[in-house]
N, C-alpha and C positions, 0 to 999 in steps of 0.2 A: 536442474537449475540453469538459467541462462544468464549471460552478462548483459547489463543494461547499456543501451547506446549512450555514448558520451556526448549528448547534446547540451546546449546551455540550459534548456528547460529542465532536463533530467538532473543535471548537476545542481541546479537551484532547488529542485524538489528534495533531493537527498540532503542538502545542507539545511533546508527548512525543517525537514523531519527530525533532524538532530536537536532542534529547539523544543520539540513537543515533549512534555513530561509524560511519564508512564500513567499518571492518574488522569490524563486527558484522552484515554482510550477506553471504550466500553464495549462489552459484548458477552453474549451468553451462548450463542449457537456453536455447537461442536459437531464436527463430522469425523468419521472414522478414517478417512483418507485425505491427503492433501488435494488430490484431484477433485474430490467432491467439494471441498472448501473453496477451491479456485473457481469451480463452476458456479457455485452459489454467489460469489462476489461478482463474477462476470454477468450473471443474469440480474443481480440486484443493481449494479451500477448503470447498465443500459447503454454505455457508450460503444460497446463492441457488438458485432453481429452475433446472431444466435449460432452461427457456424464456427465461431472462433474457438479454438482449443487453447485455453488460458495457459500462460507460462509463468513460472515462479522465479523470483530473484531474491537473494539476500543482499543487504546493503551494509557495507562497512560502517560501523558506528551507530547502527540503528537496529533495535531489537525487532525481531519478527521476520516473516516472509511476506513479500509483496508480489503483486501481479503486474506483469507487463501487458499493457493494452495492445490491441490489434494494430494500432498506429505506431507501436514501439515506444510510446510514452509510458511513464510510470504511473500506476494507479496508486495514489498516495492516501486516499481516504479510508482504505481498509487494509488490515494486515491479518496475518495468520500466526497464531502462537501455538507451538507444539506443547501439549500437556500430556500427562499420564493417561488421560481419557480420550485423547485424539487431537484434532486440529481445531482450535477455537478461533472464530472470526471476531475481530474487534474493529470498531469504527471510531473515527475521530469525534470527540465531543465538540460542541460549539466553541469552547475555550481553546481546545486543541487546534481546531480549524483556524481560528483567529491568529494563534501563535504561528502556525504554519504559513498562513497567507502573508502576514507582516514580514516574515523573514524571506519568503519566496519573492515578494515584490522588490525588497531591498537587493537581493542577489541578482535579479534580472536587470535592475537599474545600474548596478556597478560594473 
Protein backbone atom coordinates (compact mmCIF):
# COMPACT_ATOMS: atom_id res chain seq x y z
CA UNK A 1 0.00 0.00 0.00
CA UNK A 2 1.10 3.51 -0.72
CA UNK A 3 0.34 6.84 0.92
CA UNK A 4 -1.83 9.23 -1.06
CA UNK A 5 -0.29 12.58 -2.02
CA UNK A 6 -1.61 15.40 0.13
CA UNK A 7 -3.03 17.60 -2.65
CA UNK A 8 -6.18 19.75 -2.32
CA UNK A 9 -7.92 17.54 -4.89
CA UNK A 10 -7.07 14.31 -3.09
CA UNK A 11 -8.09 15.77 0.29
CA UNK A 12 -11.42 16.85 -1.20
CA UNK A 13 -11.95 13.40 -2.74
CA UNK A 14 -11.34 11.63 0.58
CA UNK A 15 -13.67 14.03 2.38
CA UNK A 16 -16.34 13.53 -0.29
CA UNK A 17 -16.02 9.73 -0.13
CA UNK A 18 -16.88 9.90 3.57
CA UNK A 19 -20.36 11.19 2.62
CA UNK A 20 -21.13 8.24 0.32
CA UNK A 21 -23.35 5.65 1.99
CA UNK A 22 -22.54 1.94 1.85
CA UNK A 23 -25.71 1.28 -0.18
CA UNK A 24 -24.40 3.65 -2.86
CA UNK A 25 -21.76 1.14 -3.99
CA UNK A 26 -22.53 -1.84 -6.24
CA UNK A 27 -20.45 -4.66 -7.61
CA UNK A 28 -20.33 -8.38 -8.22
CA UNK A 29 -16.95 -9.08 -9.84
CA UNK A 30 -14.51 -10.80 -7.49
CA UNK A 31 -10.84 -11.59 -8.14
CA UNK A 32 -8.57 -13.94 -6.23
CA UNK A 33 -5.81 -11.33 -5.71
CA UNK A 34 -5.76 -7.62 -5.07
CA UNK A 35 -3.39 -7.15 -8.02
CA UNK A 36 -5.95 -8.63 -10.42
CA UNK A 37 -8.68 -6.40 -8.99
CA UNK A 38 -6.47 -3.31 -9.35
CA UNK A 39 -5.60 -4.26 -12.92
CA UNK A 40 -9.30 -4.67 -13.76
CA UNK A 41 -10.10 -1.22 -12.34
CA UNK A 42 -7.14 0.27 -14.19
CA UNK A 43 -8.28 -1.17 -17.52
CA UNK A 44 -11.95 -0.31 -16.88
CA UNK A 45 -11.38 3.34 -15.94
CA UNK A 46 -9.18 4.11 -18.94
CA UNK A 47 -7.44 7.19 -17.50
CA UNK A 48 -4.11 5.40 -17.04
CA UNK A 49 -1.76 3.96 -19.63
CA UNK A 50 -1.80 0.25 -20.30
CA UNK A 51 1.72 0.12 -18.88
CA UNK A 52 0.74 1.53 -15.49
CA UNK A 53 1.15 -0.86 -12.55
CA UNK A 54 -1.77 0.11 -10.25
CA UNK A 55 -1.08 1.00 -6.63
CA UNK A 56 -3.51 0.47 -3.73
CA UNK A 57 -4.26 2.82 -0.85
CA UNK A 58 -6.45 2.64 2.26
CA UNK A 59 -8.11 5.88 3.37
CA UNK A 60 -8.80 6.75 7.00
CA UNK A 61 -12.53 6.82 7.61
CA UNK A 62 -13.47 5.22 4.28
CA UNK A 63 -14.21 1.52 3.85
CA UNK A 64 -12.35 -0.35 1.12
CA UNK A 65 -9.15 -0.20 -0.85
CA UNK A 66 -8.77 2.41 -3.59
CA UNK A 67 -6.41 2.83 -6.54
CA UNK A 68 -3.97 5.68 -7.01
CA UNK A 69 -3.93 6.77 -10.65
CA UNK A 70 -0.80 7.16 -12.71
CA UNK A 71 -0.97 10.96 -12.19
CA UNK A 72 -0.98 10.39 -8.37
CA UNK A 73 -4.67 11.31 -8.11
CA UNK A 74 -7.17 9.16 -6.25
CA UNK A 75 -9.42 6.94 -8.34
CA UNK A 76 -12.61 7.46 -6.33
CA UNK A 77 -15.17 5.78 -8.61
CA UNK A 78 -14.24 2.19 -7.72
CA UNK A 79 -13.15 0.44 -4.58
CA UNK A 80 -12.07 -3.05 -3.57
CA UNK A 81 -13.63 -4.90 -0.65
CA UNK A 82 -11.83 -7.94 0.81
CA UNK A 83 -14.27 -10.80 1.30
CA UNK A 84 -13.89 -14.46 2.24
CA UNK A 85 -14.12 -15.26 -1.52
CA UNK A 86 -11.49 -12.75 -2.67
CA UNK A 87 -11.38 -9.09 -3.66
CA UNK A 88 -14.71 -7.68 -4.83
CA UNK A 89 -14.77 -4.57 -7.02
CA UNK A 90 -17.54 -2.09 -6.32
CA UNK A 91 -18.46 1.06 -8.26
CA UNK A 92 -20.33 4.18 -7.22
CA UNK A 93 -24.00 4.25 -8.10
CA UNK A 94 -25.45 7.40 -9.68
CA UNK A 95 -26.73 8.48 -6.27
CA UNK A 96 -23.32 7.83 -4.74
CA UNK A 97 -21.59 9.79 -7.47
CA UNK A 98 -23.98 12.71 -6.94
CA UNK A 99 -23.32 12.70 -3.17
CA UNK A 100 -19.58 12.54 -3.85
CA UNK A 101 -19.64 15.32 -6.44
CA UNK A 102 -21.69 17.70 -4.28
CA UNK A 103 -19.28 17.38 -1.35
CA UNK A 104 -16.20 17.42 -3.58
CA UNK A 105 -17.19 20.73 -5.18
CA UNK A 106 -17.95 22.29 -1.78
CA UNK A 107 -14.56 21.14 -0.44
CA UNK A 108 -12.68 22.66 -3.37
CA UNK A 109 -14.57 25.95 -3.11
CA UNK A 110 -13.81 26.41 0.59
